[in-house]
C-alpha positions as CSV (number, residue, x, y, z in Angstrom):
1,X,-5.1,-7.4,12.5
2,X,-3.9,-10.7,11.3
3,X,-5.6,-10.3,7.5
4,X,-3.7,-6.9,7.0
5,X,-0.3,-8.4,8.1
6,X,-0.9,-11.6,5.8
7,X,-1.9,-8.8,3.1
8,X,1.2,-7.2,3.6
9,X,3.3,-10.4,3.5
10,X,1.5,-11.2,0.3
11,X,3.2,-8.0,-1.0
12,X,6.4,-9.1,-0.3
13,X,5.9,-12.7,-1.5
14,X,4.4,-11.2,-5.0
15,X,8.0,-9.0,-5.0
16,X,10.1,-12.3,-4.4
17,X,8.0,-14.0,-7.1
18,X,8.4,-11.2,-9.4
19,X,12.0,-11.3,-9.1
20,X,12.4,-15.2,-9.5
21,X,10.2,-14.9,-12.7
22,X,12.3,-12.4,-14.2
23,X,15.3,-14.7,-13.2
24,X,13.6,-17.9,-15.1
25,X,13.1,-15.6,-18.4
26,X,16.7,-14.7,-18.2
27,X,17.9,-18.2,-17.8
28,X,15.5,-18.9,-20.8
29,X,13.0,-21.0,-18.8
30,X,9.2,-20.2,-19.8
31,X,7.0,-19.4,-17.2
32,X,4.1,-22.1,-16.5
33,X,0.6,-21.1,-17.6
34,X,-1.8,-19.9,-14.7
35,X,1.0,-17.9,-13.1
36,X,2.9,-18.5,-9.8
37,X,0.6,-19.9,-7.4
38,X,0.8,-18.6,-3.6
39,X,-0.5,-20.5,-0.9
40,X,-2.0,-18.7,1.7
41,X,-3.8,-19.6,5.1
42,X,-5.8,-16.3,5.9
43,X,-9.0,-16.3,3.6
44,X,-9.6,-12.2,4.7
45,X,-6.1,-11.7,3.1
46,X,-7.3,-13.6,0.0
47,X,-10.4,-11.5,-0.1
48,X,-8.7,-8.4,0.3
49,X,-6.8,-9.0,-2.9
50,X,-9.2,-10.3,-5.0
51,X,-12.1,-7.7,-4.0
52,X,-11.3,-4.0,-4.2
53,X,-14.7,-3.3,-2.4
54,X,-13.3,-4.7,0.6
55,X,-11.0,-2.0,0.7
56,X,-12.9,0.5,2.3
57,X,-12.5,-1.0,5.7
58,X,-8.6,-1.0,5.1
59,X,-7.8,2.2,3.6
60,X,-4.8,2.8,6.2
61,X,-2.9,-0.1,4.2
62,X,-0.2,1.5,1.9
63,X,-0.9,1.7,-1.5
64,X,2.5,0.0,-2.3
65,X,0.6,-3.5,-1.2
66,X,-2.2,-2.9,-3.5
67,X,-0.2,-3.9,-6.8
68,X,-1.1,-7.5,-5.4
69,X,-4.5,-7.0,-7.1
70,X,-2.9,-5.9,-10.4
71,X,-0.7,-9.1,-10.6
72,X,-3.8,-11.3,-9.6
73,X,-5.9,-9.6,-12.5
74,X,-3.3,-9.9,-15.2
75,X,-2.8,-13.8,-14.4
76,X,0.9,-13.5,-13.0
77,X,-0.1,-14.9,-9.8
78,X,-2.9,-16.9,-8.4
79,X,-3.8,-17.2,-4.6
80,X,-5.1,-20.5,-3.2
81,X,-6.3,-21.2,0.2
82,X,-4.4,-24.0,2.3
83,X,-5.5,-25.1,5.9
84,X,-3.0,-24.2,8.7
85,X,-2.4,-28.0,9.0
86,X,-1.3,-28.1,5.4
87,X,1.4,-25.2,5.7
88,X,4.9,-26.3,6.2
89,X,6.3,-23.3,7.0
90,X,4.2,-23.1,10.1
91,X,6.4,-25.3,11.7
92,X,9.4,-22.7,11.4
93,X,7.4,-19.7,12.5
94,X,4.6,-20.5,15.3
95,X,4.6,-22.8,18.3
96,X,2.6,-26.0,17.4
97,X,2.1,-29.2,18.8
98,X,3.4,-32.7,18.4
99,X,0.7,-33.8,16.0
100,X,1.0,-30.5,13.7
101,X,4.9,-30.8,13.9
102,X,5.0,-34.5,12.5
103,X,2.8,-33.4,9.6
104,X,4.8,-30.3,8.8
105,X,8.1,-32.6,8.9
106,X,6.3,-34.8,6.4
107,X,5.5,-31.7,4.3
108,X,9.3,-30.8,4.4
109,X,10.4,-33.9,3.3
110,X,12.5,-34.7,6.6
111,X,12.9,-38.3,8.3
112,X,11.0,-39.1,11.5
113,X,14.2,-40.8,13.2
114,X,13.7,-38.8,16.5
C-alpha cells in the first residue's frame, strides 16, 4: 500500500537525517531543539510511526524500518503532515496539473518566466 511505501521512504529519510545530524555535530554546529522535522503527505504512514499497535496490520514490513519509532520517541525527529499541494517534491516525482506546478515552482523559489 502507499502507507507502507511512504513508511519505508520515511526510514530512508531518517537514515539520511541521522547522517546529516552527525555531520553537523562534527562541524561544531549544535542541533536544533525539537529534532529534525520531516514533512510527510501520508497520514497513515505517520500513524504507523507513532502508534506501535497499528503494527499488527503491517507485520510484513521489515524490522529495519521500525527504528523510526525509536527516533520519534527520543525526540531526534518529528513528523508533520503537509497537504500534497504544499509538497514541493511532488513536482519532481508525480504528474501534476498546471495549477499545482505553479504552486510547486513558488515553493521551490523558481521564477515564473515561461
